[in-house]
MDTraj code that builds the backbone (N, CA, C; nanometers):
import mdtraj as md
import numpy as np

residues = "MET ASP VAL ASP ALA VAL LYS ARG ALA GLU GLN LYS LYS ALA LEU GLU ASN ILE LYS ASN GLY LEU ALA THR LYS VAL ARG ILE VAL ILE ALA LYS ASP ALA CYS PRO THR CYS GLU ALA MET ALA GLY VAL TYR ASP PHE ASP ASN ALA PRO GLU LEU PRO ILE GLU GLY CYS SER HIS PRO GLY GLY CYS ARG CYS ARG TYR GLU PRO VAL LEU ASP HIS PHE GLY PRO".split()
xyz = np.array([
    [-7.4074, -3.9255, -1.8461],
    [-7.4245, -3.7953, -1.8794],
    [-7.2467, -3.6891, -1.9044],
    [-7.2410, -3.7240, -2.0525],
    [-7.0992, -3.6319, -2.1379],
    [-7.0533, -3.4641, -2.0170],
    [-6.8940, -3.5466, -2.0782],
    [-6.8579, -3.4386, -2.0521],
    [-6.9140, -3.2825, -1.9988],
    [-6.9935, -3.2630, -2.1522],
    [-6.9831, -3.1249, -2.1378],
    [-7.1441, -3.0942, -2.1370],
    [-7.2459, -3.2117, -2.1189],
    [-7.3606, -3.2378, -1.9911],
    [-7.3463, -3.2042, -1.8508],
    [-7.2090, -3.2540, -1.8171],
    [-7.1691, -3.2260, -1.6704],
    [-7.1609, -3.0579, -1.6461],
    [-7.0197, -3.0555, -1.7623],
    [-6.9786, -2.8212, -1.6795],
    [-7.1058, -2.7878, -1.7142],
    [-7.2259, -2.8003, -1.7996],
    [-7.3903, -2.7227, -1.8529],
    [-7.3986, -2.7674, -1.7342],
    [-7.4688, -2.8134, -1.6114],
    [-7.5342, -2.7801, -1.5120],
    [-7.4310, -2.7471, -1.4014],
    [-7.2845, -2.7929, -1.3795],
    [-7.1978, -2.7270, -1.3253],
    [-7.2119, -2.5068, -1.3601],
    [-7.2331, -2.4885, -1.4343],
    [-7.2471, -2.3682, -1.4932],
    [-7.4011, -2.3158, -1.4590],
    [-7.4407, -2.3957, -1.4833],
    [-7.6088, -2.3165, -1.4760],
    [-7.6284, -2.3220, -1.2610],
    [-7.5718, -2.4148, -1.1799],
    [-7.5708, -2.3857, -1.1258],
    [-7.4621, -2.2415, -1.0777],
    [-7.3948, -2.2719, -1.0764],
    [-7.3252, -2.0919, -1.0306],
    [-7.3665, -1.9846, -1.1190],
    [-7.5041, -1.9696, -1.2344],
    [-7.5216, -1.8580, -1.2529],
    [-7.6218, -1.8828, -1.2241],
    [-7.6934, -1.9287, -1.1297],
    [-7.8283, -1.9562, -0.9907],
    [-7.7534, -1.8340, -0.9501],
    [-7.6871, -1.8667, -0.8693],
    [-7.6282, -1.8557, -0.7366],
    [-7.5760, -1.6827, -0.7628],
    [-7.4870, -1.6451, -0.8828],
    [-7.5058, -1.5448, -0.8733],
    [-7.5788, -1.4622, -0.9302],
    [-7.6944, -1.5228, -0.9283],
    [-7.8210, -1.4676, -0.9701],
    [-7.9263, -1.4322, -0.8369],
    [-7.8585, -1.5028, -0.7785],
    [-7.9032, -1.5359, -0.6214],
    [-7.8812, -1.4246, -0.5279],
    [-7.7205, -1.4037, -0.5647],
    [-7.6849, -1.2804, -0.4657],
    [-7.6912, -1.1668, -0.4784],
    [-7.5927, -1.1072, -0.4587],
    [-7.6115, -0.9216, -0.4948],
    [-7.5553, -0.8510, -0.6108],
    [-7.5270, -0.9809, -0.7164],
    [-7.4789, -0.9046, -0.8647],
    [-7.6034, -0.8885, -0.9331],
    [-7.5585, -0.7122, -1.0229],
    [-7.6410, -0.7365, -1.1041],
    [-7.6242, -0.7637, -1.2316],
    [-7.5624, -0.8677, -1.2196],
    [-7.5189, -0.8815, -1.3736],
    [-7.4499, -0.9777, -1.3501],
    [-7.4302, -1.0681, -1.4895],
    [-7.2725, -1.1429, -1.5183],
    [-7.1911, -1.1110, -1.6268],
    [-7.0363, -1.2321, -1.5592],
    [-6.9361, -1.1836, -1.6390],
    [-6.9069, -1.2893, -1.6942],
    [-6.8479, -1.2956, -1.8569],
    [-6.8301, -1.4691, -1.9297],
    [-6.7018, -1.3913, -1.9400],
    [-6.5998, -1.4994, -1.8067],
    [-6.4252, -1.4702, -1.8374],
    [-6.4180, -1.5695, -1.9040],
    [-6.2650, -1.4826, -1.9585],
    [-6.2138, -1.6723, -2.1097],
    [-6.1063, -1.7045, -2.0451],
    [-6.0718, -1.8684, -2.0631],
    [-5.9148, -1.8589, -2.0391],
    [-5.8292, -1.7589, -2.1539],
    [-5.6619, -1.6646, -2.0752],
    [-5.5507, -1.6000, -2.2003],
    [-5.5639, -1.7318, -2.3278],
    [-5.6155, -1.8078, -2.3654],
    [-5.5512, -1.8964, -2.5385],
    [-5.7056, -1.9125, -2.5219],
    [-5.8168, -1.8677, -2.5067],
    [-5.9427, -1.9408, -2.5340],
    [-5.9272, -1.9135, -2.6900],
    [-6.0328, -1.9851, -2.7788],
    [-6.0200, -1.9276, -2.8391],
    [-6.0999, -1.8395, -2.9319],
    [-6.1750, -1.8456, -3.0470],
    [-6.2448, -1.7328, -3.1399],
    [-6.3522, -1.7250, -3.1407],
    [-6.4633, -1.8055, -3.0775],
    [-6.5457, -1.8564, -3.0504],
    [-6.5594, -1.8081, -2.8848],
    [-6.5156, -1.8165, -2.7628],
    [-6.5082, -1.8105, -2.6667],
    [-6.4820, -1.6757, -2.6256],
    [-6.3341, -1.5759, -2.7739],
    [-6.3267, -1.4822, -2.7351],
    [-6.4631, -1.3076, -2.7717],
    [-6.5422, -1.3868, -2.9043],
    [-6.6025, -1.3791, -2.9175],
    [-6.7185, -1.3350, -2.7761],
    [-6.7326, -1.4204, -2.6798],
    [-6.8714, -1.4166, -2.5471],
    [-6.7982, -1.3351, -2.4768],
    [-6.6890, -1.2625, -2.5022],
    [-6.6849, -1.2397, -2.3436],
    [-6.7160, -1.0734, -2.3410],
    [-6.7451, -1.1017, -2.2360],
    [-6.8723, -0.9788, -2.1946],
    [-6.8968, -0.9284, -2.0065],
    [-6.9959, -0.8961, -2.1091],
    [-7.0482, -0.8198, -1.9626],
    [-7.2739, -0.8470, -1.9687],
    [-7.2766, -0.9800, -1.8873],
    [-7.4355, -0.9817, -1.9894],
    [-7.5377, -0.9174, -1.8600],
    [-7.6629, -0.8730, -1.8877],
    [-7.8699, -0.8862, -1.8279],
    [-7.8496, -1.0660, -1.7823],
    [-7.8678, -1.1052, -1.6502],
    [-7.9181, -1.2534, -1.6388],
    [-7.9557, -1.3095, -1.7909],
    [-8.1087, -1.2898, -1.7853],
    [-8.1467, -1.3095, -1.9100],
    [-8.1408, -1.3315, -2.0265],
    [-8.0374, -1.2679, -2.0520],
    [-7.8858, -1.3342, -2.1799],
    [-7.7635, -1.3583, -2.1911],
    [-7.7796, -1.3496, -2.1066],
    [-7.5803, -1.4891, -2.1112],
    [-7.6204, -1.6293, -2.1349],
    [-7.4938, -1.5867, -2.2366],
    [-7.4950, -1.7574, -2.3159],
    [-7.4779, -1.8097, -2.1965],
    [-7.5246, -1.9594, -2.2828],
    [-7.5040, -2.1090, -2.1561],
    [-7.3813, -2.1207, -2.1705],
    [-7.3186, -2.1932, -2.0476],
    [-7.1724, -2.2193, -2.0794],
    [-7.1482, -2.3753, -2.0645],
    [-7.0691, -2.4591, -2.1263],
    [-6.9734, -2.4067, -2.2511],
    [-7.0629, -2.3081, -2.3352],
    [-6.9501, -2.2423, -2.3951],
    [-6.9810, -2.2277, -2.5039],
    [-7.0167, -2.3389, -2.6056],
    [-7.1086, -2.3276, -2.6982],
    [-7.0697, -2.4437, -2.8483],
    [-7.0558, -2.3561, -2.9092],
    [-6.9487, -2.4686, -2.9923],
    [-6.9534, -2.4156, -3.0788],
    [-6.7570, -2.4356, -3.0192],
    [-6.7432, -2.4404, -2.8914],
    [-6.6097, -2.3726, -2.9254],
    [-6.4805, -2.4779, -2.9347],
    [-6.3139, -2.4475, -2.9537],
    [-6.2493, -2.5979, -3.0695],
    [-6.1687, -2.4985, -3.0183],
    [-6.1385, -2.5312, -2.8882],
    [-6.0019, -2.5086, -2.7839],
    [-5.9885, -2.6628, -2.7528],
    [-5.8071, -2.7649, -2.8068],
    [-5.8153, -2.9591, -2.7485],
    [-5.9542, -2.9737, -2.5985],
    [-5.8423, -2.8260, -2.5265],
    [-5.9072, -2.9080, -2.3797],
    [-6.1119, -2.8952, -2.3832],
    [-6.1402, -2.8219, -2.5140],
    [-6.2844, -2.8084, -2.3925],
    [-6.3302, -2.6399, -2.3654],
    [-6.4064, -2.6061, -2.3719],
    [-6.4809, -2.4433, -2.3222],
    [-6.3632, -2.4892, -2.1496],
    [-6.3102, -2.3724, -2.1942],
    [-6.2880, -2.2918, -1.9614],
    [-6.3412, -2.1601, -1.9391],
    [-6.4576, -2.1695, -2.0233],
    [-6.4865, -1.9956, -2.0191],
    [-6.6017, -2.0303, -1.8159],
    [-6.6027, -1.9093, -1.7739],
    [-6.6757, -1.9708, -1.6808],
    [-6.8038, -1.8126, -1.6044],
    [-6.8525, -1.7959, -1.5362],
    [-6.9231, -1.7126, -1.4606],
    [-6.8635, -1.6723, -1.3614],
    [-6.8973, -1.4884, -1.3354],
    [-6.8223, -1.4553, -1.2973],
    [-6.9171, -1.2946, -1.2700],
    [-6.9976, -1.2246, -1.1173],
    [-7.0650, -1.1594, -1.0765],
    [-6.9802, -0.9953, -1.1329],
    [-7.1260, -0.9066, -1.1344],
    [-7.1254, -0.8451, -1.1923],
    [-7.1055, -0.7441, -1.0847],
    [-7.1016, -0.6529, -0.9875],
    [-7.0805, -0.6039, -0.8338],
    [-7.1077, -0.4766, -0.8853],
    [-7.2199, -0.3771, -0.8805],
    [-7.2550, -0.2858, -0.9196],
    [-7.3322, -0.1175, -0.8249],
    [-7.3142, -0.2468, -0.7142],
    [-7.4072, -0.1559, -0.5581],
    [-7.3300, -0.1616, -0.4695],
    [-7.3245, -0.0439, -0.3715],
    [-7.2400, -0.0366, -0.2690],
    [-7.3020, 0.0487, -0.1363],
    [-7.2716, -0.0890, -0.0728],
    [-7.3045, -0.0396, 0.0668],
    [-7.5328, -0.1259, 0.0845],
    [-7.4879, -0.0780, 0.2473],
    [-7.6614, -0.1440, 0.2468],
    [-7.7750, -0.0722, 0.2108],
])
top = md.Topology()
chain = top.add_chain()
for i, resn in enumerate(residues, 1):
    res = top.add_residue(resn, chain, resSeq=i)
    for name in ("N", "CA", "C"):
        top.add_atom(name, md.element.get_by_symbol(name[0]), res)
traj = md.Trajectory(xyz[None], top)
């Protein structure tokens, strides 16, 4: 398995974990020195519309370092 395939599998699992938790949406968080392609993908998405990570077309020498984070907008029991 190549490095991108491993990253893709890890991020897919992370997205599933977020989806199965208390989150209502998912945020793509980018690195401070992200490439323009990744910068364009930063933001909040519905689960069904979230781009797959790592971002295809990322031009950072170390590869895509984007990650998913949950968006929690429900409070209380």
